[in-house]
N, CA, C and O atoms as a CHARMM CRD file, in Angstrom:
* protein
*
  372
    1    1 MET  N     21.28200 -20.66500   6.95000 PROA 1      0.00000
    2    1 MET  CA    19.96500 -20.80100   7.42800 PROA 1      0.00000
    3    1 MET  C     19.30200 -19.37000   7.51200 PROA 1      0.00000
    4    1 MET  O     18.18700 -18.93600   7.22500 PROA 1      0.00000
    5    2 LYS  N     20.24200 -18.92600   7.93200 PROA 2      0.00000
    6    2 LYS  CA    20.02600 -17.07000   8.32600 PROA 2      0.00000
    7    2 LYS  C     19.80800 -16.29000   7.15600 PROA 2      0.00000
    8    2 LYS  O     18.92500 -15.43400   7.10200 PROA 2      0.00000
    9    3 LYS  N     20.53600 -16.53700   6.27000 PROA 3      0.00000
   10    3 LYS  CA    20.32400 -15.91900   5.06400 PROA 3      0.00000
   11    3 LYS  C     18.84900 -16.38900   4.22600 PROA 3      0.00000
   12    3 LYS  O     18.03000 -15.54200   3.86800 PROA 3      0.00000
   13    4 ILE  N     18.66200 -17.89100   3.98000 PROA 4      0.00000
   14    4 ILE  CA    17.40100 -18.35800   3.59500 PROA 4      0.00000
   15    4 ILE  C     16.33400 -17.83900   4.41000 PROA 4      0.00000
   16    4 ILE  O     15.33100 -17.63400   3.72600 PROA 4      0.00000
   17    5 PHE  N     16.19600 -17.56500   5.57500 PROA 5      0.00000
   18    5 PHE  CA    15.48000 -16.82500   6.42100 PROA 5      0.00000
   19    5 PHE  C     15.16100 -15.20200   5.96200 PROA 5      0.00000
   20    5 PHE  O     14.05600 -14.68000   5.81600 PROA 5      0.00000
   21    6 THR  N     16.27000 -14.70300   5.81900 PROA 6      0.00000
   22    6 THR  CA    16.58100 -13.17800   5.44800 PROA 6      0.00000
   23    6 THR  C     15.37100 -13.05700   4.34300 PROA 6      0.00000
   24    6 THR  O     14.27200 -12.51500   4.46200 PROA 6      0.00000
   25    7 PHE  N     16.04200 -13.85600   3.05600 PROA 7      0.00000
   26    7 PHE  CA    15.35300 -13.83900   1.77000 PROA 7      0.00000
   27    7 PHE  C     14.04100 -14.02300   1.61900 PROA 7      0.00000
   28    7 PHE  O     13.42900 -13.35500   0.78500 PROA 7      0.00000
   29    8 LEU  N     13.41000 -14.95800   2.40300 PROA 8      0.00000
   30    8 LEU  CA    11.81100 -15.51400   2.82100 PROA 8      0.00000
   31    8 LEU  C     11.40300 -13.88000   3.34500 PROA 8      0.00000
   32    8 LEU  O     10.74000 -13.08600   2.67700 PROA 8      0.00000
   33    9 ALA  N     11.89300 -13.66300   4.49400 PROA 9      0.00000
   34    9 ALA  CA    11.14300 -12.58800   4.91000 PROA 9      0.00000
   35    9 ALA  C     11.30500 -11.26800   3.94400 PROA 9      0.00000
   36    9 ALA  O     10.42000 -10.43400   4.13400 PROA 9      0.00000
   37   10 ALA  N     12.21900 -10.95100   3.00300 PROA 10     0.00000
   38   10 ALA  CA    11.71500  -9.68000   1.97500 PROA 10     0.00000
   39   10 ALA  C     10.90000 -10.29900   0.97700 PROA 10     0.00000
   40   10 ALA  O      9.99100  -9.70600   0.39600 PROA 10     0.00000
   41   11 LEU  N     11.21300 -11.46100   0.78300 PROA 11     0.00000
   42   11 LEU  CA    10.11600 -12.00800  -0.48600 PROA 11     0.00000
   43   11 LEU  C      8.38600 -11.99800   0.10500 PROA 11     0.00000
   44   11 LEU  O      7.47200 -11.91100  -0.71500 PROA 11     0.00000
   45   12 THR  N      8.15300 -12.08200   1.37600 PROA 12     0.00000
   46   12 THR  CA     6.96400 -12.13000   1.97900 PROA 12     0.00000
   47   12 THR  C      6.78900 -10.52500   2.00300 PROA 12     0.00000
   48   12 THR  O      5.65700 -10.11300   1.74600 PROA 12     0.00000
   49   13 VAL  N      7.60900  -9.75600   2.23200 PROA 13     0.00000
   50   13 VAL  CA     7.14900  -8.36400   2.20100 PROA 13     0.00000
   51   13 VAL  C      6.83200  -7.65200   0.74500 PROA 13     0.00000
   52   13 VAL  O      5.94100  -6.88700   0.37600 PROA 13     0.00000
   53   14 THR  N      8.04000  -8.29100   0.04700 PROA 14     0.00000
   54   14 THR  CA     7.74300  -7.93200  -1.41000 PROA 14     0.00000
   55   14 THR  C      6.10600  -8.03200  -1.87500 PROA 14     0.00000
   56   14 THR  O      5.34100  -7.15900  -2.28500 PROA 14     0.00000
   57   15 CYS  N      5.88500  -9.66900  -1.59700 PROA 15     0.00000
   58   15 CYS  CA     4.70400  -9.90700  -2.19300 PROA 15     0.00000
   59   15 CYS  C      3.25400  -9.41100  -1.53800 PROA 15     0.00000
   60   15 CYS  O      2.18700  -9.67000  -2.09500 PROA 15     0.00000
   61   16 ALA  N      3.33900  -8.67600  -0.30200 PROA 16     0.00000
   62   16 ALA  CA     2.22800  -8.33300   0.54000 PROA 16     0.00000
   63   16 ALA  C      2.16300  -7.15000  -0.19400 PROA 16     0.00000
   64   16 ALA  O      1.06500  -6.95300  -0.71400 PROA 16     0.00000
   65   17 SER  N      3.09600  -6.22900  -0.40400 PROA 17     0.00000
   66   17 SER  CA     3.27600  -5.13600  -0.91500 PROA 17     0.00000
   67   17 SER  C      2.34300  -4.88300  -2.42600 PROA 17     0.00000
   68   17 SER  O      1.67400  -3.90900  -2.77200 PROA 17     0.00000
   69   18 VAL  N      2.58600  -6.04300  -3.04700 PROA 18     0.00000
   70   18 VAL  CA     1.79800  -6.15300  -4.53300 PROA 18     0.00000
   71   18 VAL  C      0.27300  -6.48400  -4.39100 PROA 18     0.00000
   72   18 VAL  O     -0.61300  -6.27900  -5.22000 PROA 18     0.00000
   73   19 ASN  N      0.19000  -6.95500  -3.34600 PROA 19     0.00000
   74   19 ASN  CA    -1.39300  -7.56500  -3.44700 PROA 19     0.00000
   75   19 ASN  C     -2.25600  -6.55300  -2.70300 PROA 19     0.00000
   76   19 ASN  O     -2.05100  -6.09600  -1.57800 PROA 19     0.00000
   77   20 ALA  N     -3.43000  -6.24300  -3.68000 PROA 20     0.00000
   78   20 ALA  CA    -4.53100  -5.32500  -3.33100 PROA 20     0.00000
   79   20 ALA  C     -5.55200  -5.85700  -2.72800 PROA 20     0.00000
   80   20 ALA  O     -5.83100  -7.05200  -2.83700 PROA 20     0.00000
   81   21 THR  N     -6.25900  -4.96800  -1.98100 PROA 21     0.00000
   82   21 THR  CA    -7.77500  -5.38100  -1.20200 PROA 21     0.00000
   83   21 THR  C     -8.46800  -4.42400  -2.01000 PROA 21     0.00000
   84   21 THR  O     -8.10400  -3.25000  -2.07600 PROA 21     0.00000
   85   22 ILE  N     -9.49300  -4.90300  -2.65000 PROA 22     0.00000
   86   22 ILE  CA   -10.23600  -4.53100  -3.50600 PROA 22     0.00000
   87   22 ILE  C    -11.82600  -4.52500  -2.74500 PROA 22     0.00000
   88   22 ILE  O    -12.42300  -5.58800  -2.57300 PROA 22     0.00000
   89   23 TYR  N    -12.30100  -3.45100  -2.40300 PROA 23     0.00000
   90   23 TYR  CA   -13.53600  -3.13800  -1.85300 PROA 23     0.00000
   91   23 TYR  C    -14.65700  -2.55600  -2.88600 PROA 23     0.00000
   92   23 TYR  O    -14.36700  -1.61800  -3.62900 PROA 23     0.00000
   93   24 SER  N    -15.84800  -3.10700  -2.89600 PROA 24     0.00000
   94   24 SER  CA   -16.68200  -2.83900  -3.75600 PROA 24     0.00000
   95   24 SER  C    -18.19100  -3.02400  -3.30900 PROA 24     0.00000
   96   24 SER  O    -18.40700  -3.81100  -2.38800 PROA 24     0.00000
   97   25 GLY  N    -19.16700  -2.40500  -3.85200 PROA 25     0.00000
   98   25 GLY  CA   -20.79800  -2.30200  -4.06500 PROA 25     0.00000
   99   25 GLY  C    -21.25700  -1.76000  -4.96000 PROA 25     0.00000
  100   25 GLY  O    -20.74400  -1.49300  -6.04700 PROA 25     0.00000
  101   26 ASP  N    -22.37200  -1.53100  -4.53500 PROA 26     0.00000
  102   26 ASP  CA   -23.58800  -1.24200  -5.26700 PROA 26     0.00000
  103   26 ASP  C    -23.92400   0.47800  -5.07300 PROA 26     0.00000
  104   26 ASP  O    -23.91100   0.87700  -3.90800 PROA 26     0.00000
  105   27 CYS  N    -24.15300   1.26800  -5.92100 PROA 27     0.00000
  106   27 CYS  CA   -24.35300   2.72300  -5.47700 PROA 27     0.00000
  107   27 CYS  C    -25.39600   3.41700  -6.63000 PROA 27     0.00000
  108   27 CYS  O    -25.52300   4.63200  -6.77600 PROA 27     0.00000
  109   28 GLY  N    -25.97600   2.57900  -7.26500 PROA 28     0.00000
  110   28 GLY  CA   -26.90000   3.26200  -8.40000 PROA 28     0.00000
  111   28 GLY  C    -28.20600   3.47400  -7.68500 PROA 28     0.00000
  112   28 GLY  O    -28.71400   2.66900  -6.90500 PROA 28     0.00000
  113   29 ASP  N    -28.76800   4.81600  -8.08400 PROA 29     0.00000
  114   29 ASP  CA   -29.92600   5.38100  -7.76500 PROA 29     0.00000
  115   29 ASP  C    -31.14200   4.43700  -7.93700 PROA 29     0.00000
  116   29 ASP  O    -31.15900   3.67300  -8.90100 PROA 29     0.00000
  117   30 SER  N    -31.91700   4.45100  -7.25800 PROA 30     0.00000
  118   30 SER  CA   -33.36500   3.34200  -7.77300 PROA 30     0.00000
  119   30 SER  C    -34.10600   4.34400  -7.59800 PROA 30     0.00000
  120   30 SER  O    -33.98100   5.39600  -6.97100 PROA 30     0.00000
  121   31 PRO  N    -35.48900   3.56200  -8.69900 PROA 31     0.00000
  122   31 PRO  CA   -36.90400   4.64200  -8.58900 PROA 31     0.00000
  123   31 PRO  C    -37.30900   5.20600  -7.55600 PROA 31     0.00000
  124   31 PRO  O    -37.71200   6.36600  -7.46600 PROA 31     0.00000
  125   32 ASP  N    -37.17900   4.01000  -6.30100 PROA 32     0.00000
  126   32 ASP  CA   -37.93700   4.40000  -5.28800 PROA 32     0.00000
  127   32 ASP  C    -36.85200   5.32800  -4.31900 PROA 32     0.00000
  128   32 ASP  O    -37.18900   6.04700  -3.37700 PROA 32     0.00000
  129   33 GLY  N    -35.73500   5.14700  -4.72400 PROA 33     0.00000
  130   33 GLY  CA   -35.13500   6.30300  -3.55000 PROA 33     0.00000
  131   33 GLY  C    -34.31200   5.41600  -2.31400 PROA 33     0.00000
  132   33 GLY  O    -33.57300   5.97600  -1.50500 PROA 33     0.00000
  133   34 GLN  N    -34.55300   4.06700  -2.31700 PROA 34     0.00000
  134   34 GLN  CA   -34.22200   3.53700  -1.23100 PROA 34     0.00000
  135   34 GLN  C    -32.95000   2.65300  -1.51600 PROA 34     0.00000
  136   34 GLN  O    -31.86800   3.17000  -1.79200 PROA 34     0.00000
  137   35 GLU  N    -33.11500   1.45800  -1.44300 PROA 35     0.00000
  138   35 GLU  CA   -31.79500   0.49500  -1.88900 PROA 35     0.00000
  139   35 GLU  C    -31.28100   0.84700  -2.92700 PROA 35     0.00000
  140   35 GLU  O    -32.00200   1.21100  -3.85500 PROA 35     0.00000
  141   36 PRO  N    -29.71100   0.83000  -3.06400 PROA 36     0.00000
  142   36 PRO  CA   -28.77000   1.16400  -4.25100 PROA 36     0.00000
  143   36 PRO  C    -28.91100  -0.00400  -5.13300 PROA 36     0.00000
  144   36 PRO  O    -29.18400  -1.16400  -4.82100 PROA 36     0.00000
  145   37 THR  N    -28.70200   0.45400  -6.17700 PROA 37     0.00000
  146   37 THR  CA   -28.84200  -0.63400  -7.48800 PROA 37     0.00000
  147   37 THR  C    -27.69200  -0.92900  -7.99000 PROA 37     0.00000
  148   37 THR  O    -26.81700  -0.08600  -7.79100 PROA 37     0.00000
  149   38 ASN  N    -27.34400  -2.03700  -8.69800 PROA 38     0.00000
  150   38 ASN  CA   -25.89700  -2.33700  -9.21600 PROA 38     0.00000
  151   38 ASN  C    -25.87800  -2.05900 -10.91500 PROA 38     0.00000
  152   38 ASN  O    -25.22800  -2.64800 -11.77900 PROA 38     0.00000
  153   39 ALA  N    -26.94400  -0.81700 -11.05700 PROA 39     0.00000
  154   39 ALA  CA   -26.46400  -0.45200 -12.26800 PROA 39     0.00000
  155   39 ALA  C    -25.30300   0.76900 -11.93800 PROA 39     0.00000
  156   39 ALA  O    -25.06800   1.57000 -12.84300 PROA 39     0.00000
  157   40 VAL  N    -24.72900   0.87300 -10.89700 PROA 40     0.00000
  158   40 VAL  CA   -23.80900   1.73300 -10.85000 PROA 40     0.00000
  159   40 VAL  C    -23.06900   1.46100  -9.65300 PROA 40     0.00000
  160   40 VAL  O    -23.53500   1.66400  -8.53200 PROA 40     0.00000
  161   41 THR  N    -21.83200   0.96700  -9.89100 PROA 41     0.00000
  162   41 THR  CA   -20.88100   0.30000  -8.57700 PROA 41     0.00000
  163   41 THR  C    -19.69400   1.13300  -8.38200 PROA 41     0.00000
  164   41 THR  O    -19.12600   1.92200  -9.13600 PROA 41     0.00000
  165   42 TRP  N    -19.47700   0.78400  -7.25800 PROA 42     0.00000
  166   42 TRP  CA   -18.30400   1.66200  -6.74300 PROA 42     0.00000
  167   42 TRP  C    -17.11800   0.58700  -6.31800 PROA 42     0.00000
  168   42 TRP  O    -17.41100  -0.54800  -5.94000 PROA 42     0.00000
  169   43 SER  N    -15.99100   0.97100  -6.39800 PROA 43     0.00000
  170   43 SER  CA   -14.69700  -0.10100  -5.80200 PROA 43     0.00000
  171   43 SER  C    -13.50600   0.74600  -5.51100 PROA 43     0.00000
  172   43 SER  O    -13.23500   1.74400  -6.17800 PROA 43     0.00000
  173   44 PHE  N    -12.82800   0.34100  -4.53700 PROA 44     0.00000
  174   44 PHE  CA   -11.82600   1.01300  -3.89100 PROA 44     0.00000
  175   44 PHE  C    -10.68300   0.26200  -3.90900 PROA 44     0.00000
  176   44 PHE  O    -10.75300  -0.84100  -3.36700 PROA 44     0.00000
  177   45 ASP  N     -9.63400   0.59900  -4.41000 PROA 45     0.00000
  178   45 ASP  CA    -8.02200  -0.28100  -4.64300 PROA 45     0.00000
  179   45 ASP  C     -7.45100   0.30300  -3.65800 PROA 45     0.00000
  180   45 ASP  O     -7.13100   1.48800  -3.75400 PROA 45     0.00000
  181   46 ASP  N     -7.15800  -0.60900  -2.23200 PROA 46     0.00000
  182   46 ASP  CA    -6.34100   0.15000  -1.28100 PROA 46     0.00000
  183   46 ASP  C     -4.79600   0.32000  -1.56500 PROA 46     0.00000
  184   46 ASP  O     -3.97300   0.97400  -0.92300 PROA 46     0.00000
  185   47 SER  N     -4.60900  -0.52300  -2.81400 PROA 47     0.00000
  186   47 SER  CA    -2.86600  -0.44500  -3.17400 PROA 47     0.00000
  187   47 SER  C     -2.60100   1.20100  -3.65700 PROA 47     0.00000
  188   47 SER  O     -1.51300   1.76600  -3.54200 PROA 47     0.00000
  189   48 ASN  N     -3.77300   1.79200  -4.18700 PROA 48     0.00000
  190   48 ASN  CA    -3.23900   2.72300  -4.80000 PROA 48     0.00000
  191   48 ASN  C     -4.15100   4.02900  -4.88500 PROA 48     0.00000
  192   48 ASN  O     -4.09800   4.92100  -5.73200 PROA 48     0.00000
  193   49 GLY  N     -5.08400   3.89500  -3.67900 PROA 49     0.00000
  194   49 GLY  CA    -6.04500   4.70300  -3.31000 PROA 49     0.00000
  195   49 GLY  C     -7.08200   5.28900  -4.28600 PROA 49     0.00000
  196   49 GLY  O     -7.53500   6.43000  -4.20500 PROA 49     0.00000
  197   50 THR  N     -7.40700   4.36200  -5.23000 PROA 50     0.00000
  198   50 THR  CA    -8.30300   4.83600  -6.34000 PROA 50     0.00000
  199   50 THR  C     -9.94600   4.29300  -6.11700 PROA 50     0.00000
  200   50 THR  O    -10.25400   3.10900  -5.98400 PROA 50     0.00000
  201   51 LEU  N    -10.57100   5.04600  -6.11300 PROA 51     0.00000
  202   51 LEU  CA   -11.92300   5.15700  -6.15100 PROA 51     0.00000
  203   51 LEU  C    -12.58700   5.00100  -7.27000 PROA 51     0.00000
  204   51 LEU  O    -12.49800   6.14500  -7.71700 PROA 51     0.00000
  205   52 THR  N    -13.23300   4.36600  -8.10000 PROA 52     0.00000
  206   52 THR  CA   -13.96000   4.04800  -9.10300 PROA 52     0.00000
  207   52 THR  C    -15.42700   3.73800  -8.93700 PROA 52     0.00000
  208   52 THR  O    -15.92900   2.79600  -8.32300 PROA 52     0.00000
  209   53 ILE  N    -16.11500   4.87500  -9.71400 PROA 53     0.00000
  210   53 ILE  CA   -17.41200   4.39200  -9.96500 PROA 53     0.00000
  211   53 ILE  C    -17.90700   4.57900 -11.46400 PROA 53     0.00000
  212   53 ILE  O    -17.62200   5.56300 -12.14600 PROA 53     0.00000
  213   54 GLU  N    -18.70000   3.49200 -11.89700 PROA 54     0.00000
  214   54 GLU  CA   -18.71400   3.16500 -12.83300 PROA 54     0.00000
  215   54 GLU  C    -20.18800   2.53200 -13.24000 PROA 54     0.00000
  216   54 GLU  O    -20.91700   2.28000 -12.28100 PROA 54     0.00000
  217   55 GLY  N    -20.71400   2.24400 -14.58800 PROA 55     0.00000
  218   55 GLY  CA   -22.20600   1.77200 -14.74100 PROA 55     0.00000
  219   55 GLY  C    -22.79100   2.67100 -15.21600 PROA 55     0.00000
  220   55 GLY  O    -22.13900   3.70500 -15.36700 PROA 55     0.00000
  221   56 THR  N    -24.03900   2.66900 -15.58800 PROA 56     0.00000
  222   56 THR  CA   -24.71100   3.55900 -16.36900 PROA 56     0.00000
  223   56 THR  C    -26.25600   4.15300 -15.13100 PROA 56     0.00000
  224   56 THR  O    -27.12100   3.66500 -14.40500 PROA 56     0.00000
  225   57 GLY  N    -25.77200   5.40100 -15.57600 PROA 57     0.00000
  226   57 GLY  CA   -27.43500   5.91800 -14.53100 PROA 57     0.00000
  227   57 GLY  C    -26.47000   6.89800 -13.59200 PROA 57     0.00000
  228   57 GLY  O    -25.28500   7.20500 -13.71700 PROA 57     0.00000
  229   58 ALA  N    -27.42900   7.24600 -12.63800 PROA 58     0.00000
  230   58 ALA  CA   -27.06400   8.18800 -11.60300 PROA 58     0.00000
  231   58 ALA  C    -26.58300   7.38200 -10.22600 PROA 58     0.00000
  232   58 ALA  O    -26.93800   6.24100  -9.93100 PROA 58     0.00000
  233   59 ILE  N    -25.71900   8.21200  -9.47100 PROA 59     0.00000
  234   59 ILE  CA   -25.21600   7.57300  -8.08800 PROA 59     0.00000
  235   59 ILE  C    -26.21200   7.74800  -7.25600 PROA 59     0.00000
  236   59 ILE  O    -26.88900   8.74900  -7.49000 PROA 59     0.00000
  237   60 LYS  N    -26.56900   7.02000  -6.24400 PROA 60     0.00000
  238   60 LYS  CA   -27.69700   7.20100  -5.35200 PROA 60     0.00000
  239   60 LYS  C    -27.47300   8.52500  -4.49100 PROA 60     0.00000
  240   60 LYS  O    -26.34100   8.69400  -4.03800 PROA 60     0.00000
  241   61 THR  N    -28.33100   9.35600  -4.26000 PROA 61     0.00000
  242   61 THR  CA   -28.32800  10.53100  -3.28200 PROA 61     0.00000
  243   61 THR  C    -28.38200   9.95100  -1.94400 PROA 61     0.00000
  244   61 THR  O    -29.46800   9.63300  -1.45900 PROA 61     0.00000
  245   62 PHE  N    -27.18000   9.77600  -1.25500 PROA 62     0.00000
  246   62 PHE  CA   -27.12500   9.56700   0.20000 PROA 62     0.00000
  247   62 PHE  C    -27.52400  10.49000   1.34700 PROA 62     0.00000
  248   62 PHE  O    -27.33600  11.69900   1.20600 PROA 62     0.00000
  249   63 SER  N    -28.03700  10.03700   2.42000 PROA 63     0.00000
  250   63 SER  CA   -28.44300  11.16500   3.18500 PROA 63     0.00000
  251   63 SER  C    -26.96300  12.07200   3.54700 PROA 63     0.00000
  252   63 SER  O    -25.82200  11.61200   3.60700 PROA 63     0.00000
  253   64 THR  N    -27.38100  13.41000   3.74500 PROA 64     0.00000
  254   64 THR  CA   -26.22100  14.58700   4.05300 PROA 64     0.00000
  255   64 THR  C    -26.21100  14.46000   5.30700 PROA 64     0.00000
  256   64 THR  O    -25.15100  14.71300   5.88000 PROA 64     0.00000
  257   65 ASN  N    -27.29600  14.06400   6.04200 PROA 65     0.00000
  258   65 ASN  CA   -27.28700  14.34000   7.51800 PROA 65     0.00000
  259   65 ASN  C    -26.28900  13.18700   8.07100 PROA 65     0.00000
  260   65 ASN  O    -25.61500  13.38700   9.08100 PROA 65     0.00000
  261   66 MET  N    -26.24000  12.09900   7.42500 PROA 66     0.00000
  262   66 MET  CA   -25.54500  10.90100   8.03600 PROA 66     0.00000
  263   66 MET  C    -24.45000  10.65700   7.11000 PROA 66     0.00000
  264   66 MET  O    -24.76500   9.86900   6.21800 PROA 66     0.00000
  265   67 PRO  N    -23.32100  11.07200   7.05700 PROA 67     0.00000
  266   67 PRO  CA   -22.54200  11.31100   5.79600 PROA 67     0.00000
  267   67 PRO  C    -21.80600   9.78300   5.76900 PROA 67     0.00000
  268   67 PRO  O    -21.15000   9.37400   4.81100 PROA 67     0.00000
  269   68 THR  N    -22.05500   9.01300   7.04100 PROA 68     0.00000
  270   68 THR  CA   -21.31500   7.69300   7.21500 PROA 68     0.00000
  271   68 THR  C    -22.26100   6.54800   6.09300 PROA 68     0.00000
  272   68 THR  O    -21.79900   5.46700   5.72600 PROA 68     0.00000
  273   69 VAL  N    -23.43200   6.99900   5.74700 PROA 69     0.00000
  274   69 VAL  CA   -24.15400   6.16900   5.30100 PROA 69     0.00000
  275   69 VAL  C    -23.56700   5.72400   3.68600 PROA 69     0.00000
  276   69 VAL  O    -23.69000   4.58700   3.23200 PROA 69     0.00000
  277   70 TYR  N    -22.99000   6.74200   3.03400 PROA 70     0.00000
  278   70 TYR  CA   -22.29100   6.41800   1.37500 PROA 70     0.00000
  279   70 TYR  C    -21.48800   5.26800   1.77000 PROA 70     0.00000
  280   70 TYR  O    -20.97500   5.36000   2.88500 PROA 70     0.00000
  281   71 PRO  N    -21.26100   4.18400   1.09200 PROA 71     0.00000
  282   71 PRO  CA   -20.69600   3.29000   1.10300 PROA 71     0.00000
  283   71 PRO  C    -19.34200   3.20500   1.21600 PROA 71     0.00000
  284   71 PRO  O    -18.90500   2.39000   2.02800 PROA 71     0.00000
  285   72 TRP  N    -18.58400   3.86000   0.58800 PROA 72     0.00000
  286   72 TRP  CA   -17.11300   4.02200   0.68500 PROA 72     0.00000
  287   72 TRP  C    -16.39100   4.86200   1.74400 PROA 72     0.00000
  288   72 TRP  O    -15.17700   5.06400   1.78500 PROA 72     0.00000
  289   73 TYR  N    -17.39400   5.36000   2.66400 PROA 73     0.00000
  290   73 TYR  CA   -16.66800   6.39500   3.87200 PROA 73     0.00000
  291   73 TYR  C    -15.90100   5.83600   4.39400 PROA 73     0.00000
  292   73 TYR  O    -14.92900   6.57000   4.57300 PROA 73     0.00000
  293   74 SER  N    -15.70000   4.51800   4.92300 PROA 74     0.00000
  294   74 SER  CA   -14.67200   3.99500   5.60700 PROA 74     0.00000
  295   74 SER  C    -13.41500   4.00300   4.89400 PROA 74     0.00000
  296   74 SER  O    -12.37800   3.73100   5.50000 PROA 74     0.00000
  297   75 HSD  N    -13.40900   4.31600   3.54900 PROA 75     0.00000
  298   75 HSD  CA   -12.33100   4.28200   2.89300 PROA 75     0.00000
  299   75 HSD  C    -12.09600   5.69900   2.70400 PROA 75     0.00000
  300   75 HSD  O    -10.99700   5.93000   2.19900 PROA 75     0.00000
  301   76 GLN  N    -12.84900   6.77500   2.97700 PROA 76     0.00000
  302   76 GLN  CA   -12.54600   8.23800   2.38400 PROA 76     0.00000
  303   76 GLN  C    -11.24300   8.64800   2.52700 PROA 76     0.00000
  304   76 GLN  O    -10.60700   9.16800   1.61000 PROA 76     0.00000
  305   77 ALA  N    -10.76600   8.42000   3.74900 PROA 77     0.00000
  306   77 ALA  CA    -9.36600   9.04000   4.16400 PROA 77     0.00000
  307   77 ALA  C     -8.20700   8.77800   3.30200 PROA 77     0.00000
  308   77 ALA  O     -7.34900   9.64600   3.13900 PROA 77     0.00000
  309   78 ASN  N     -8.13600   7.57300   2.71700 PROA 78     0.00000
  310   78 ASN  CA    -7.33100   6.98800   1.89900 PROA 78     0.00000
  311   78 ASN  C     -7.53700   7.06000   0.26000 PROA 78     0.00000
  312   78 ASN  O     -6.74700   6.49300  -0.49500 PROA 78     0.00000
  313   79 VAL  N     -8.43100   7.65000  -0.11400 PROA 79     0.00000
  314   79 VAL  CA    -8.69100   8.15500  -1.59500 PROA 79     0.00000
  315   79 VAL  C     -7.53200   9.11900  -2.13000 PROA 79     0.00000
  316   79 VAL  O     -7.36100  10.16100  -1.49700 PROA 79     0.00000
  317   80 GLN  N     -6.82200   8.89600  -3.10400 PROA 80     0.00000
  318   80 GLN  CA    -6.21000   9.61000  -3.79100 PROA 80     0.00000
  319   80 GLN  C     -6.45200  10.11300  -4.97600 PROA 80     0.00000
  320   80 GLN  O     -5.99500  11.15200  -5.45200 PROA 80     0.00000
  321   81 ARG  N     -7.42000   9.11000  -5.60000 PROA 81     0.00000
  322   81 ARG  CA    -7.86800   9.59500  -7.13400 PROA 81     0.00000
  323   81 ARG  C     -9.26100   8.81000  -6.93800 PROA 81     0.00000
  324   81 ARG  O     -9.56300   7.92600  -6.13700 PROA 81     0.00000
  325   82 ILE  N    -10.07700   9.50900  -8.05500 PROA 82     0.00000
  326   82 ILE  CA   -11.40000   9.22100  -8.11600 PROA 82     0.00000
  327   82 ILE  C    -11.69500   9.06800  -9.58100 PROA 82     0.00000
  328   82 ILE  O    -11.38100  10.03500 -10.27600 PROA 82     0.00000
  329   83 ILE  N    -12.26100   7.99100 -10.20700 PROA 83     0.00000
  330   83 ILE  CA   -12.38000   8.01400 -11.54600 PROA 83     0.00000
  331   83 ILE  C    -14.07500   7.68500 -11.50600 PROA 83     0.00000
  332   83 ILE  O    -14.72500   7.04600 -10.67800 PROA 83     0.00000
  333   84 ILE  N    -14.49400   8.38400 -12.73200 PROA 84     0.00000
  334   84 ILE  CA   -16.22400   8.24500 -12.71000 PROA 84     0.00000
  335   84 ILE  C    -16.03500   7.77100 -13.97400 PROA 84     0.00000
  336   84 ILE  O    -15.23800   8.25600 -14.77700 PROA 84     0.00000
  337   85 GLY  N    -16.84900   6.69900 -14.20300 PROA 85     0.00000
  338   85 GLY  CA   -16.86100   6.45200 -15.57300 PROA 85     0.00000
  339   85 GLY  C    -17.92200   6.91800 -16.56100 PROA 85     0.00000
  340   85 GLY  O    -19.07100   6.93800 -16.12200 PROA 85     0.00000
  341   86 GLU  N    -17.72400   7.30600 -17.85200 PROA 86     0.00000
  342   86 GLU  CA   -18.56900   7.86800 -18.64800 PROA 86     0.00000
  343   86 GLU  C    -19.83600   7.44900 -18.64300 PROA 86     0.00000
  344   86 GLU  O    -20.55400   8.33500 -19.10500 PROA 86     0.00000
  345   87 GLY  N    -20.53400   6.34100 -18.27900 PROA 87     0.00000
  346   87 GLY  CA   -21.89200   6.23900 -18.27100 PROA 87     0.00000
  347   87 GLY  C    -22.65400   6.96500 -16.98200 PROA 87     0.00000
  348   87 GLY  O    -23.87500   7.02300 -17.12600 PROA 87     0.00000
  349   88 ILE  N    -22.22900   7.42500 -15.97200 PROA 88     0.00000
  350   88 ILE  CA   -22.52700   8.23200 -14.99000 PROA 88     0.00000
  351   88 ILE  C    -23.23000   9.50100 -15.39000 PROA 88     0.00000
  352   88 ILE  O    -22.66100  10.48000 -15.87300 PROA 88     0.00000
  353   89 THR  N    -24.60700   9.39000 -15.12800 PROA 89     0.00000
  354   89 THR  CA   -25.54300  10.57900 -15.35200 PROA 89     0.00000
  355   89 THR  C    -25.65500  11.64300 -14.22200 PROA 89     0.00000
  356   89 THR  O    -25.99900  12.80000 -14.46500 PROA 89     0.00000
  357   90 HSD  N    -25.44400  11.33300 -13.35800 PROA 90     0.00000
  358   90 HSD  CA   -25.82400  12.03500 -12.13400 PROA 90     0.00000
  359   90 HSD  C    -24.75500  11.95200 -10.93100 PROA 90     0.00000
  360   90 HSD  O    -24.60200  10.80700 -10.50600 PROA 90     0.00000
  361   91 ILE  N    -23.93500  13.02100 -10.25800 PROA 91     0.00000
  362   91 ILE  CA   -23.20700  12.93400  -8.99300 PROA 91     0.00000
  363   91 ILE  C    -23.91900  13.60700  -8.16100 PROA 91     0.00000
  364   91 ILE  O    -24.02500  14.80700  -8.41700 PROA 91     0.00000
  365   92 PRO  N    -24.44200  13.21600  -7.24300 PROA 92     0.00000
  366   92 PRO  CA   -25.13100  13.72600  -6.37400 PROA 92     0.00000
  367   92 PRO  C    -24.21000  14.67600  -5.09300 PROA 92     0.00000
  368   92 PRO  O    -23.02900  14.34500  -4.99100 PROA 92     0.00000
  369   93 ASP  N    -24.62400  15.63300  -4.29300 PROA 93     0.00000
  370   93 ASP  CA   -23.74300  16.44500  -3.59800 PROA 93     0.00000
  371   93 ASP  C    -22.92900  15.67100  -2.58000 PROA 93     0.00000
  372   93 ASP  O    -22.10000  16.25400  -1.88100 PROA 93     0.00000
């Protein structure tokens, strides 16, 4: 019984490390500059630390006075790599 439990515990750890959580949302610039549009989207894969921004158009300019406003803020410490899609026309400060 002990060997079976040890095997199941190892299997659980292995499976947990394979599963990734993907966070995502909209970050496209809108004509009125208010709410972000879905023309540009972001996603963060916590299994490999990749922030991906893709779509067509400009990334919305988020307030520089409040850095917590940009949507991937809560993941910034874990970002290891950033991928910007070819359709992105503007990256704000």
